C-alpha positions as CSV (number, residue, x, y, z in Angstrom):
1,M,0.0,0.0,0.0
2,D,1.2,3.4,-0.8
3,G,1.4,6.2,1.7
4,G,-1.6,8.4,2.1
5,S,-2.4,11.9,3.4
6,P,-5.0,13.0,5.9
7,Q,-8.6,13.2,4.5
8,A,-11.3,15.5,5.7
9,I,-13.7,13.7,8.1
10,V,-17.2,14.1,6.7
11,P,-20.1,13.7,9.2
12,R,-22.5,11.9,6.9
13,K,-25.9,10.5,7.9
14,G,-25.8,6.7,7.7
15,P,-27.5,5.2,4.6
16,E,-30.7,3.2,4.9
17,F,-31.2,-0.2,3.4
18,A,-34.1,-2.6,3.1
19,W,-32.9,-6.0,4.4
20,Q,-36.2,-8.0,4.3
21,D,-35.3,-10.1,1.2
22,L,-31.6,-10.4,1.8
23,P,-30.5,-14.0,1.1
24,R,-29.3,-15.8,4.2
25,W,-25.9,-16.4,2.6
26,W,-25.6,-13.1,0.7
27,F,-21.9,-13.5,0.0
28,G,-21.9,-15.6,-3.2
29,G,-23.9,-18.3,-1.4
30,D,-20.9,-18.9,0.9
31,P,-21.8,-19.5,4.6
32,F,-18.3,-18.7,5.9
33,R,-17.7,-15.4,4.1
34,T,-21.3,-14.3,4.8
35,R,-21.2,-15.1,8.5
36,F,-17.7,-13.7,8.9
37,F,-19.0,-10.2,8.0
38,D,-22.3,-10.8,9.8
39,A,-20.4,-11.6,13.0
40,M,-18.3,-8.4,12.6
41,S,-21.5,-6.4,12.0
42,L,-23.0,-7.8,15.2
43,L,-20.0,-6.5,17.2
44,F,-19.9,-3.0,15.7
45,P,-22.6,-1.1,17.7
46,E,-21.2,-1.9,21.2
47,G,-17.7,-1.6,19.8
48,E,-18.4,1.9,18.5
49,K,-19.8,2.9,21.9
50,F,-16.6,1.6,23.6
51,F,-14.4,3.5,21.1
52,I,-16.4,6.8,21.7
53,A,-16.1,6.4,25.4
54,C,-12.4,5.7,25.4
55,V,-11.7,8.8,23.2
56,R,-14.1,10.9,25.2
57,D,-12.0,10.2,28.3
58,Y,-9.4,12.6,27.0
59,R,-11.6,15.1,25.0
60,D,-11.4,17.8,27.6
61,S,-7.6,17.6,27.7
62,I,-7.2,18.3,23.9
63,A,-5.7,21.7,23.3
64,D,-5.3,21.4,19.5
65,P,-8.5,22.8,17.9
66,E,-8.1,20.6,14.8
67,L,-7.8,17.5,16.9
68,R,-10.8,18.5,19.0
69,A,-12.9,19.0,15.8
70,A,-11.6,15.6,14.4
71,V,-12.7,13.9,17.7
72,K,-16.2,15.4,17.4
73,D,-16.5,14.2,13.8
74,F,-15.1,10.8,14.7
75,M,-17.7,10.4,17.4
76,Y,-20.5,11.3,15.0
77,Q,-19.3,8.8,12.4
78,E,-18.9,6.0,15.0
79,G,-22.4,6.8,16.2
80,Q,-23.8,6.5,12.7
81,H,-22.0,3.1,12.2
82,G,-23.8,1.9,15.3
83,V,-27.2,3.0,13.9
84,V,-26.7,1.3,10.5
85,H,-25.3,-1.9,11.8
86,T,-28.0,-2.1,14.4
87,S,-30.5,-2.1,11.6
88,F,-28.6,-4.9,9.9
89,N,-28.3,-6.8,13.2
90,N,-32.1,-6.6,13.7
91,H,-32.3,-8.5,10.4
92,L,-29.9,-11.1,11.8
93,K,-32.2,-11.4,14.8
94,S,-35.1,-12.2,12.5
95,Q,-33.1,-15.2,11.3
96,G,-32.8,-16.6,14.8
97,I,-29.4,-15.3,15.7
98,A,-29.0,-14.6,19.4
99,V,-28.2,-11.0,18.9
100,D,-29.2,-9.7,22.3
101,E,-27.3,-12.4,24.1
102,V,-24.1,-11.7,22.1
103,L,-24.4,-8.0,22.7
104,T,-24.9,-8.4,26.4
105,R,-21.8,-10.5,26.7
106,Q,-19.8,-8.1,24.6
107,R,-21.0,-5.1,26.7
108,Q,-20.0,-6.9,29.9
109,I,-16.5,-7.5,28.6
110,M,-16.0,-4.0,27.2
111,F,-17.6,-1.9,29.9
112,D,-17.7,-4.1,33.1
113,V,-14.2,-5.5,32.6
114,F,-12.1,-3.4,30.3
115,R,-13.5,0.1,31.2
116,R,-13.7,-0.6,34.9
117,R,-10.5,-2.6,35.5
118,L,-7.9,-1.3,33.0
119,P,-6.2,2.0,32.8
120,K,-7.8,4.6,30.5
121,V,-4.6,4.9,28.5
122,Y,-4.7,1.1,27.8
123,T,-8.3,1.1,26.7
124,L,-7.5,4.0,24.4
125,G,-4.7,1.9,23.1
126,Q,-7.2,-0.9,22.4
127,T,-9.3,1.7,20.5
128,A,-6.4,2.8,18.4
129,A,-5.5,-0.8,17.7
130,A,-9.0,-1.7,16.7
131,E,-9.2,1.4,14.5
132,H,-6.0,0.3,12.8
133,M,-7.5,-3.2,12.2
134,T,-10.7,-1.8,10.8
135,A,-8.8,0.7,8.6
136,L,-6.6,-2.0,7.1
137,M,-9.8,-4.0,6.4
138,A,-11.2,-0.9,4.8
139,H,-8.2,-0.4,2.6
140,G,-8.4,-4.1,1.8
141,F,-12.0,-3.8,0.8
142,F,-11.0,-1.4,-1.9
143,S,-7.7,-2.8,-3.0
144,T,-8.7,-6.5,-3.3
145,G,-12.2,-6.3,-4.7
146,M,-13.2,-8.9,-2.1
147,F,-16.9,-8.0,-2.2
148,D,-17.3,-8.7,-5.9
149,D,-19.9,-11.4,-5.5
150,A,-21.6,-9.9,-2.4
151,D,-25.2,-8.6,-2.3
152,P,-25.1,-5.0,-3.5
153,R,-26.7,-3.7,-0.3
154,V,-24.3,-5.3,2.1
155,R,-21.4,-4.3,-0.2
156,A,-22.6,-0.7,-0.1
157,M,-23.0,-0.7,3.7
158,Y,-19.4,-2.0,4.1
159,A,-18.0,0.4,1.5
160,W,-19.6,3.4,3.3
161,H,-18.3,2.1,6.6
162,A,-14.8,1.6,5.0
163,V,-14.6,5.1,3.7
164,E,-15.3,6.6,7.1
165,E,-12.8,4.3,8.8
166,I,-10.2,5.6,6.4
167,E,-11.2,9.2,7.1
168,H,-10.9,9.0,10.8
169,K,-8.3,6.2,11.1
170,A,-5.7,8.5,12.9
171,V,-8.0,10.2,15.4
172,A,-7.8,7.6,18.3
173,F,-4.1,7.1,17.6
174,D,-3.4,10.9,17.8
175,V,-5.3,11.2,21.0
176,F,-3.4,8.2,22.4
177,Q,0.0,9.7,21.5
178,K,-0.5,13.4,21.8
179,V,-2.9,13.7,24.7
180,A,-2.8,10.5,26.7
181,H,1.0,10.2,26.1
182,G,0.6,6.5,25.6
183,G,4.0,4.7,25.2
184,Y,5.2,2.2,22.7
185,F,4.8,-0.8,25.1
186,T,1.1,0.0,25.7
187,R,0.5,0.5,22.0
188,V,2.1,-2.9,21.1
189,L,0.5,-4.8,24.0
190,S,-3.0,-3.5,23.3
191,M,-2.6,-4.4,19.6
192,L,-1.5,-7.9,20.4
193,Q,-4.5,-8.3,22.7
194,V,-7.0,-7.0,20.1
195,S,-5.3,-9.1,17.4
196,L,-6.0,-12.2,19.4
197,T,-9.4,-11.5,21.1
198,F,-11.2,-10.0,18.1
199,P,-11.0,-12.9,15.7
200,L,-11.7,-15.4,18.5
201,H,-14.9,-13.4,19.3
202,V,-15.9,-13.3,15.7
203,F,-15.3,-17.1,15.3
204,A,-17.4,-17.9,18.4
205,I,-20.3,-15.9,17.0
206,M,-19.9,-17.6,13.6
207,R,-20.0,-21.0,15.3
208,H,-23.4,-20.0,16.8
209,M,-24.6,-18.8,13.4
210,F,-23.7,-22.0,11.7
211,E,-25.7,-23.9,14.3
212,V,-28.7,-21.7,13.6
213,D,-28.2,-22.1,9.9
214,G,-28.0,-25.9,10.2
215,V,-24.7,-25.9,8.2
216,R,-23.6,-29.4,7.2
217,D,-20.0,-30.5,7.0
218,R,-18.8,-27.7,9.2
219,F,-15.2,-29.0,9.1
220,R,-15.1,-28.4,5.4
221,V,-16.7,-25.0,5.7
222,W,-14.2,-23.9,8.4
223,T,-11.2,-25.3,6.6
224,K,-12.1,-23.6,3.3
225,G,-13.0,-20.4,5.1
226,L,-9.9,-20.2,7.2
227,W,-7.8,-20.8,4.0
228,W,-9.7,-17.8,2.4
229,L,-8.7,-15.7,5.4
230,Y,-5.2,-16.9,6.2
231,G,-3.9,-19.0,3.3
232,P,-1.4,-17.8,0.7
233,G,-3.1,-15.0,-1.2
234,G,-5.9,-14.9,1.5
235,L,-7.4,-11.8,2.9
236,Y,-5.1,-11.3,5.9
237,P,-1.8,-12.2,4.2
238,R,-2.5,-9.5,1.6
239,L,-2.9,-7.0,4.4
240,M,0.0,-8.2,6.6
241,R,2.5,-5.5,5.7
242,H,-0.1,-2.8,6.6
243,Y,-0.8,-4.6,9.9
244,L,2.8,-5.1,10.9
245,A,3.6,-1.5,10.2
246,Y,1.8,-0.7,13.5
247,F,4.6,-2.2,15.4
248,K,7.2,0.2,14.1
249,P,8.3,2.7,16.8
250,G,7.7,5.7,14.5
251,F,4.4,4.5,12.9
252,H,1.5,6.8,12.1
253,P,-1.7,5.7,10.4
254,W,-1.3,8.1,7.5
255,Q,2.0,6.6,6.5
256,Q,0.1,3.8,4.7
257,G,-3.1,3.2,2.8
258,E,-4.0,3.5,-0.9
259,L,-6.5,6.3,-1.4
260,D,-7.4,6.4,-5.1
261,T,-10.4,4.2,-4.8
262,Y,-11.4,6.0,-1.6
263,R,-11.5,9.2,-3.6
264,L,-13.5,7.5,-6.4
265,W,-16.1,6.3,-3.8
266,R,-16.4,9.8,-2.3
267,E,-16.7,11.5,-5.7
268,S,-19.3,9.0,-6.8
269,Y,-21.2,9.3,-3.6
270,E,-21.4,13.1,-3.8
271,R,-22.2,13.1,-7.5
272,S,-25.0,10.6,-7.1
273,G,-26.7,12.6,-4.3
274,S,-25.4,10.5,-1.4
275,N,-26.3,7.2,-3.0
276,A,-24.2,4.5,-1.2
277,L,-25.2,1.8,-3.6
278,A,-24.1,3.8,-6.7
279,A,-20.8,4.7,-5.0
280,A,-20.0,1.1,-4.1
281,D,-20.9,-0.1,-7.6
282,A,-18.6,2.5,-9.1
283,V,-15.7,1.2,-6.9
284,M,-16.4,-2.4,-7.9
285,A,-16.6,-1.5,-11.6
286,A,-13.2,0.3,-11.3
287,T,-11.7,-2.7,-9.5
288,R,-12.9,-5.2,-12.1
289,A,-11.5,-3.0,-14.9
290,A,-8.1,-2.7,-13.2
């Protein structure tokens, strides 16, 4: 990925989608890929609340007016992500997924354990780490064309989310470094913890989803799916350089991340009158033509 430069954070209202007729396995009929992104969507609303709370801890200590404005827009965007993914998660609930139970457990871990028992600078480090993880996924969404055979509505939702993750990807990191004065050890330790616990949480939710779906031959589904994620040429290996950059002592989020397709999405979105479906389709068309 080539280096990028800071982008203006745009406080957009989240798009609305009709999910009623969405196929159960909307990602090319593949249960693993579908439920991988469904499980992540399920985690987003409570995760966004956690991120907002961890950044808000330091908001009153921010002297830089530009960073204060960025924090305000970051919080708005994260709030909109929660709204849109809650709508999608309500659709998952209609499929028999135990959404409320999963969210209750997640809330207990994040707010009753992390927020109450860990130092604020560490939970802000967790937030910066999670924001880096979601930003690299966002860049991967655009650079790999991985949603090519996904339902257009879910693709549009994740493209919109990806754009906003790219726009505000440095906010929590800058607050961590410049305001909380978090050190390298805290940054690395929190990233290692997030790197381990986040996928394990996603996989646990997917296991429940497969049970609800009545998926047969789950060993084959897991084996094929994990190869898609971690095998040579898989999703995560293609993003590994971006991920590992976080561990460099002098790292900053704007040092990496290809932005041409981000700009294409933004131009298409604004030109189409804030049509998230049209913007995502424009990005996919450019990716196929490349």
